[in-house]
C-alpha positions in Angstrom: -11.0 3.0 21.4 -7.8 2.8 19.5 -6.9 4.4 16.2 -6.2 1.9 13.4 -3.9 2.9 10.6 -0.9 1.8 8.5 2.5 2.7 9.7 5.7 3.0 7.7 9.2 3.6 9.0 12.0 4.2 6.5 15.6 4.1 7.6 18.4 5.1 5.3 22.0 4.5 6.4 24.9 6.2 4.7 28.5 5.3 5.5 30.1 7.9 3.3 29.2 10.4 0.6 30.4 8.0 -2.2 28.9 4.8 -0.8 25.4 3.7 -1.9 23.0 4.1 1.1 21.3 1.1 2.6 17.5 1.4 3.1 15.2 -0.5 5.4 11.4 -0.2 5.2 9.4 -1.5 8.2 5.7 -1.6 7.6 2.8 -2.3 9.9 -0.5 -2.6 7.9 -3.8 -2.3 9.7 -6.0 -5.4 9.4 -9.1 -5.3 7.3 -12.2 -4.0 9.0 -15.5 -5.8 9.1 -18.8 -4.1 9.8 -19.5 -6.3 12.8 -16.1 -5.5 14.3 -16.3 -1.7 13.9 -20.0 -1.7 14.6 -22.3 -2.4 11.6 -24.2 0.8 12.5 -21.0 2.8 13.0 -21.1 6.2 11.5 -18.8 9.2 11.1 -15.0 9.1 11.6 -14.9 5.4 12.7 -16.7 4.2 9.5 -14.5 6.5 7.3 -11.4 5.1 8.9 -12.5 1.5 8.3 -13.4 2.3 4.7 -10.0 3.9 4.1 -8.2 0.9 5.6 -10.1 -1.5 3.4 -9.7 0.6 0.3 -5.9 0.8 0.7 -5.6 -2.9 1.5 -7.6 -3.8 -1.6 -5.4 -1.5 -3.7 -2.3 -3.3 -2.4 -3.9 -6.7 -3.2 -4.6 -5.6 -6.7 -1.0 -4.4 -7.2 0.4 -7.7 -5.9 -2.0 -9.7 -8.0 -1.0 -7.8 -11.1 2.7 -8.3 -10.4 2.1 -12.1 -9.7 0.3 -12.5 -13.0 3.0 -10.8 -15.0 2.1 -7.2 -15.3 5.3 -5.2 -15.9 4.2 -2.0 -14.3 4.4 0.0 -17.5 1.2 -0.4 -19.3 2.6 1.5 -22.3 0.4 2.1 -25.3 0.4 -1.0 -27.5 1.7 -3.2 -24.7 0.0 -6.5 -24.1 0.8 -6.3 -20.4 -1.4 -4.1 -18.2 -0.1 -1.4 -15.9 0.1 -2.2 -12.2 -2.4 0.1 -10.4 0.0 1.8 -8.1 -1.9 5.1 -8.1 -5.0 3.6 -6.6 -4.0 4.5 -3.1 -1.4 6.5 -1.2 0.0 3.3 0.3 0.6 1.6 -3.1 2.0 4.8 -4.6 4.5 4.9 -1.7 5.6 1.3 -2.3 5.7 1.6 -6.1 9.5 1.5 -6.4 9.8 -1.3 -3.9 7.2 -3.7 -5.3 8.3 -3.8 -8.9 
C-alpha cells in the first residue's frame, strides 16, 4: 500500500541581493480516488485520505473554473464578479498568487 498525496516543490534562485529572484514550482497532484479503487468498503485512514484528495482536487477545479469564466479573484462588495474560492482548501490557498 502506498500513500497518495499532493507534492509541491518550490525552488527560488537568487543571483544577487538586488536582482529579482526566479521561482519554479513543481507540483505532482494525486489522482482522484474512486470507491472501487480504494475499496468501496474501506474505512479509517485510507478512506479519509481518499476524501481529502478528492476535496482538494474539486476545490482546485472550482478555482480554475471561476478564473476561466471571468472571476477576478476579488469578489469585493458591490462587484458583479464573484470571488475565486481559493480558501476552500490548503492546496488552492497555496496556489492563490500563482493562479490569478
